[in-house]
Residue, then its C-alpha position, 0 to 999 in steps of 0.5 A: m406529326d408531333l413536335k419530337t418527330l419534327k425536331n428529328k428532321k435534318v436541315g441543310f443550307i445553301s447560301l448565295g450572294c453577298d456577305k450581308n446575305r451570309v449574315d442573314l443565313e447565319e441567323i437562320i441557322a442559329k434559329i434552326k439549331q436552337f429549335g432543336f432540328k438536326i443540321t447536315n452538310n450533305p444534301e443527299e440526307a437532308n429532309i429540309i433544304i433552305v436555299n438563301t438566294c441572291a437576285f442582284l443581277e440577272a446572272s445571280r438570279k439564274e444561279s439562284v434558280d439553277t441551285i434551287l432546281q439542283m436541290a429539288s432533284y434530291k426530292n427523289l431521295s430524302l428531301e421533303k421540303l424545299i425552302v427559298t429565302g433571300c433576295l429572290t423572294k423580293y423580286k417578281l415573287d409571283e412570277v418566280k413562284n409560278s416558275l418554281p412549283e418544286v419549292d414548298l415555301f418562299l420565305e420573304i426576308e422580313n419573315n426570316k425570324n419566323i423560319t421555325t414556325e413556318i417549317a412547323k406549319l409545312y408539317g402540319v404542326e400548328n401553334i409553334v411560337d419561336k421565342t429563341p433569343y438572337n444568335r448566329v452560327l458563323t459560317t466563317p472561320k471563328h476568328f472573324a465575322y461580318l457585322k451587318i449594321a444596316d439593311g436596304c438602300n436609299n441611293f437609287c443608283s440608276y443601274c441597281t435593283i437593291p433598293y427595290i429588293r431590300g427596301r429603304f435604308t434601315s440602321v441597327p441601333i448602336e446598343e444592339l450592334l454592341k450586344q451582337a459584337q460583344a457576343l461574337v468576341n466572347n465566342g472568339v472573334k478577333e476581327l469584325i467586318l462592318v457591312a451594309q449596302d452603304v456603311t457610311k450612311y449608318g445612323k442617319d435614319l435613326y439619329g438624324e445624323h451619320r454615326l459611323v465614327q461613333l459606332i467605331r469608337e464604341l466597338s473599339k472599347i470591346k476588350n479582345l477585339k483586335h480589328i475593325r474593317l470597313l466595307y462599302c463606304y460610299p466616297e461622298l460620305i467619307t468625311q475627314e472625321l472618318i479618315d482621322e478616326m481610321a488613321e488614329n484608331k489602332k483597332v481600325c484596319k488601314y483598309i477601305d472598300m469604296p465602290l466607285q463604279h466609274v470615274n468619267n463625270d458624264i458616266l457618273r451622272a448617268m449612274h446617279r452617283r454623287n461624286t466627280k472624278e476630281e472629288i474621288i482623286n482628292l479623297i484618295n489623296r487625303m486618305r493616303e496623306k493620313m495613311p500612306n500604306i492604306s489599302i483601297r479596294t473598289t469596283f468598276i462597272v464597264g460597258f455602262p450605256g453610252e460608254t465610249k472608247k474615250q471614257f473607257k480609256e479614261l477609266c484605264n488611265f485612272i487605274k494606272e495612275q492611282k494604283l489602287t490595291n484591289v479592284g473588281f470589274f463587272a460588265y454592266s447588266r441591264e436590269d428591268g425596272t432600273p432607269a439605266s435599262l431605259l437609256k439609249h446606246q446600250v453597249p453590246n455584250f462582246i464589247k463589255k466582255h472585251r473591256v472587262n478583260v482589258a481593265g483586268k489586265t490593266q489592274y494586274k500590272v498595278v497589282l504586280e507593281n504594288n506587290s513588288k514593293l512588299i518584298n522584305q516587308v514584315l507584316d502582322c498576319v492571321v492564319d485564315k485556313i490550313e491547306g496541306d503544307y501551306a497556311i493561307m494568311r492575310s494582313e490588315y491590308q487584305c479582306p477575306y474572300v475577295d482580296t489577295v492572300i499570303y501563302v506560308n509553309n505550315n509549320n504547326l501554325v494555328c488558325g486564327k492566330y497572328y504571326k509576324v510574316k516576312i514577304i519573300n516572293i510574288l505569286n502573281y496576285d498572291l504573295e509568299g511569306e515566311i514566319i519571323k520568330 
């Protein structure tokens, strides 16, 4: 096959998993586009389909495999090559390969940069060297983007597979991140969402000390960048310096995502977490002292091995007392190869499901109480999406895709534009507002 014929191939994409995985796929799409391939959103007409997989939990691995098999069914139509990228390529790869003969190429994460060269080889086109510069094709609305500041993880929480899949924590140099951020802003991005497996650990491996605050200050100098949002900040590394920077820097959203996972000290130790309940409460109080309106998001794992009724009740009481803005709940998943999988007193699935339900209902009451306090407040909000007669909006206190939203009547509103919105009603988790002129 000659190069011209190769470039006429149509490539489709499926992405699963987290926002860090999303960034990887956006880089792959840019490579595909720059090389000259045609891009399609219709799998029925794709000659090549790339499935970017997640392997964090057993459920996510099942979703990845099911999606791969679903895409493989298009080989009865125009599909010629099926390619798998992402975390599944780092999880028991030999076993995965043997179970999925339909896949033409498993491209491991570190080789994503060679995607076009590897596709060419599948078609017998050799000696292709991809020298295209770094770029991304956003899969988010053009006014916000994720900035992945590091990959991998050194924390080795007892329940987690990420360090075994993604490897050691590796920061991206500040200079490179500033180039990426400037390019994104030049293309219309107004909000950068900083992500990594552990954002607060940024820079330790490169500079011998944590440099998140320095990175924030450098990003803040970028003209036309309105917001910087912090996700995945581990509580033990949220320093007073970081809290002060968030409070005083007008570009930093008064919002933080900090995965707590539990609050009972015995469970936290068994999870290999590095903080105590008392330290968590102290941290929340210090953040609220500097930023009374801060929006705090977290996640909790229920049904961890050995979790008693009393320990679960302690978690629910914490939820009632602390009234965090947004909380996600996950039933503990027993993952092969992790220390927690070997613990005694594994909690039965039906109890785990029940506790997820109870915890969710507990947080729902908190959400209604928090939302009631927003009635008649006026917030600076951006339009993320237009759906028929409504604009879906959010303020700096809400993160896209994972948090509540604000519905506003669409009266010629523009995606990516900011408006003053008065909150007028509660729609369960979400809110209703009206534009203030």
